[in-house]
C-alpha positions in Angstrom: 0.2 0.1 -0.2 1.4 3.6 -0.7 2.8 5.1 2.3 0.5 8.4 1.3 -2.9 6.3 1.3 -1.8 4.2 4.5 -1.2 8.3 6.3 -4.2 10.2 4.4 -7.1 10.1 8.1 -8.5 13.3 9.2 -8.2 11.7 12.3 -4.5 12.4 12.5 -3.4 16.5 12.4 -0.3 17.9 13.4 3.1 16.5 14.1 1.2 13.2 15.0 0.8 13.0 11.1 4.5 14.1 10.5 5.6 11.2 12.5 2.9 8.7 11.7 4.1 9.7 7.9 7.7 8.7 8.8 6.8 5.4 11.2 4.5 4.2 7.6 7.6 5.3 5.1 9.9 2.5 6.9 7.6 0.3 7.9 6.7 0.6 4.2 10.3 -0.9 3.0 12.5 2.1 2.6 15.6 1.6 1.4 17.9 2.8 4.5 19.2 5.7 1.7 15.7 6.8 1.1 15.3 7.2 4.5 18.0 8.9 5.4 17.6 11.4 1.9 13.9 12.2 4.1 14.9 13.0 7.2 17.7 14.8 6.3 15.8 17.3 4.0 13.2 17.7 6.8 14.4 21.4 7.7 13.5 22.6 4.7 10.1 21.2 4.7 9.9 23.2 7.5 11.2 26.3 5.8 8.9 25.7 2.7 5.5 25.6 5.0 7.3 29.2 6.9 7.2 31.2 3.1 3.7 29.2 2.8 2.2 30.7 6.0 1.3 33.9 4.5 -1.8 32.0 2.6 -2.9 30.5 5.5 -7.0 29.9 6.4 -8.8 28.2 8.5 -9.3 25.1 9.5 -5.6 24.8 7.9 -2.7 24.8 9.9 0.7 25.6 9.6 1.5 21.9 11.1 -1.3 20.8 8.4 1.7 22.4 5.9 4.3 20.6 7.5 2.1 17.4 7.0 2.2 17.9 3.6 5.3 19.0 2.8 6.8 16.0 4.5 4.8 13.3 2.1 5.9 15.9 -0.5 9.5 14.7 0.8 8.9 10.5 1.1 7.3 10.6 -2.4 10.1 12.9 -4.0 13.4 10.5 -1.6 11.0 7.2 -3.3 10.6 8.8 -7.3 14.2 10.3 -7.4 16.5 9.2 -10.6 20.0 10.6 -9.7 19.8 9.7 -13.9 17.7 12.4 -14.6 20.8 15.1 -14.0 18.0 17.3 -11.3 20.0 17.4 -7.5 17.6 15.5 -4.9 17.4 18.9 -3.4 16.0 20.6 -6.2 13.5 17.5 -6.7 12.5 17.7 -3.3 11.9 21.3 -3.4 9.8 21.2 -6.0 7.6 18.1 -4.9 7.4 19.7 -1.4 6.2 22.9 -2.7 3.9 21.2 -4.5 2.4 19.1 -1.8 2.3 22.4 0.2 0.6 24.4 -2.5 -2.1 21.8 -2.9 -2.9 21.5 0.6 -3.4 25.2 0.4 -5.3 25.2 -2.5 -8.0 22.3 -1.6 -8.4 24.9 2.1 -8.6 27.6 -0.2 -11.8 26.7 -2.2 -14.3 29.9 -2.3 -18.4 29.8 -2.5 -19.4 30.8 -5.0 -20.8 34.2 -4.1 -17.0 35.2 -2.3 -15.6 34.7 -6.0 -18.1 36.6 -7.8 -16.9 39.2 -4.8 -13.5 38.7 -5.5 -13.5 39.1 -9.5 -16.2 42.4 -9.5 -12.8 43.6 -7.7 -10.3 42.9 -9.8 -11.9 44.4 -13.0 -13.1 47.4 -11.1 -9.5 47.6 -9.9 -8.4 46.9 -14.0 -11.8 49.5 -14.9 -10.1 53.0 -12.8 -6.2 51.4 -14.0 -7.1 51.8 -17.4 -9.2 55.3 -16.4 -6.9 57.3 -14.4 -3.1 55.4 -15.0 -2.6 54.1 -11.9 -4.2 51.1 -9.2 -6.7 52.7 -7.2 -6.0 53.4 -3.6 -7.1 50.9 -1.1 -10.2 52.8 -0.1 -11.2 54.1 -3.1 -12.1 50.1 -4.2 -13.7 50.0 -1.2 -15.6 52.6 -2.0 -16.4 51.6 -5.2 -17.3 47.8 -4.5 -19.3 49.9 -1.5 -18.2 47.6 1.7 -15.6 49.1 4.0 -11.5 48.8 4.1 -12.4 46.1 7.0 -14.8 44.2 4.1 -12.3 45.3 1.9 -9.4 43.4 3.2 -11.4 40.2 3.8 -11.9 40.1 0.3 -8.1 40.6 -0.4 -7.5 38.2 2.1 -9.7 35.2 0.3 -8.7 36.4 -3.4 -4.7 35.9 -1.7 -6.1 32.5 -0.8 -7.8 31.4 -3.8 -6.0 33.0 -6.9 -2.3 33.5 -5.1 -2.3 30.7 -3.6 1.8 30.6 -4.5 2.8 33.2 -5.6 3.6 30.0 -7.8 0.6 29.0 -8.6 -1.2 30.7 -12.2 -3.8 33.2 -12.2 -5.5 31.9 -14.8 -2.7 31.5 -17.5 -1.0 34.4 -16.8 2.7 35.1 -15.8 3.2 35.1 -11.9 4.8 37.1 -9.2 6.6 34.3 -8.0 8.2 33.3 -11.2 8.7 36.8 -11.5 10.6 37.6 -8.6 12.3 34.1 -8.3 15.9 33.4 -10.8 15.0 32.7 -14.7 15.2 28.9 -15.4 15.6 29.3 -19.3 18.3 30.2 -21.5 16.1 30.5 -25.0 16.2 33.7 -26.3 12.6 34.2 -26.8 12.2 33.0 -23.0 14.3 35.5 -21.6 13.3 38.5 -23.3 9.8 37.5 -22.3 10.8 37.7 -18.8 13.4 41.0 -19.0 9.7 42.3 -20.0 7.4 41.2 -17.3 10.1 41.9 -14.9 10.3 46.1 -16.5 6.7 46.0 -15.9 6.4 44.4 -12.6 9.6 46.9 -11.7 7.3 49.3 -12.1 4.5 48.4 -10.7 6.3 47.5 -6.9 7.6 51.5 -7.4 4.3 52.6 -7.8 3.0 50.9 -4.9 2.9 53.2 -1.4 6.0 53.0 0.8 4.8 50.0 2.8 3.3 47.9 0.5 6.9 48.6 -1.6 8.3 47.6 1.8 6.5 44.8 2.5 6.7 43.3 -1.4 10.2 43.9 -1.3 11.2 42.4 2.5 8.8 39.5 1.9 10.3 38.4 -1.5 13.2 39.6 -1.7 14.6 39.4 1.3 12.9 36.1 2.4 11.7 37.6 6.3 8.1 35.9 7.8 5.0 38.1 8.3 6.6 38.5 12.1 9.8 39.9 11.1 8.6 42.3 8.9 6.0 43.7 11.5 9.1 43.7 13.8 11.3 45.8 11.4 8.2 48.7 9.7 6.9 48.7 13.5 3.3 47.9 13.1 1.6 44.4 13.4 1.6 41.1 11.8 -2.3 41.4 11.1 -1.5 44.4 9.3 1.5 43.4 7.9 -0.9 41.0 6.4 -3.4 42.6 5.3 -0.3 45.3 3.4 0.9 41.9 1.3 -2.5 40.9 0.3 -3.4 43.9 -1.2 0.1 44.3 -2.8 -0.3 41.2 -4.2 -3.9 42.2 -5.6 -2.8 45.3 -7.1 0.3 43.9 -8.7 -2.0 40.9 -10.1 -3.7 43.4 -11.9 -1.1 45.0 -12.9 0.3 41.8 -14.1 -2.7 40.5 -15.9 -3.6 43.7 -17.9 0.3 43.7 -19.1 0.1 39.9 -20.1 -3.1 41.2 -22.0 -1.4 43.7 -23.4 1.3 41.3 -24.9 -1.3 38.7 -26.2 
């Protein structure tokens, strides 16, 4: 029986789930070298889960992300083929992150009414940008939607969970923030040119953000700080950092969609 099936029990949560996965993997006849790989790279799971925790929404917990990541690591150790050329750490990173993002996506499904609200907010933001040449402020967007600012932040949080649930997840078929800010993976001339054009548009969009949102984006994506660390640096609450992060992602996503439509 596959280990992922054996440990998929909704009654087991958090660290218990992780321990159960490791015990099941060992009992399932894992080769010693594979088991060593799993234990060696457990800290990588924790690191990736911390990076993804910005997208957490109840009832999902941080421990659930770790558990999903451990299963991804186990599958990576089981399926890894050194003859394919990629190092194990790179392969494991991809599998761990994919498992964690899948867990986030499953938990982020929105009710149809909320989904419609999110799309209305994105469409309104796009129209205001086209009319004024600048992204609307959060207050302008809230007023345009006929809701208060706290409701807007809740909506942006929903959008972050559903649409930007990883800056590595696709926003429709367009480019993503994570892909844009990460190191290029292709040396093909057309891919490099497209990336340069996207980075130029994204850099301008980031610079057009107000100072606080711009700082959050830079500290989170370039300095790889956690929400708590950013809160300490900026002297604001962690919940306010989360609001600014969601708002910045919302604005940058609309900008990337507009860029994509202009290109194609």
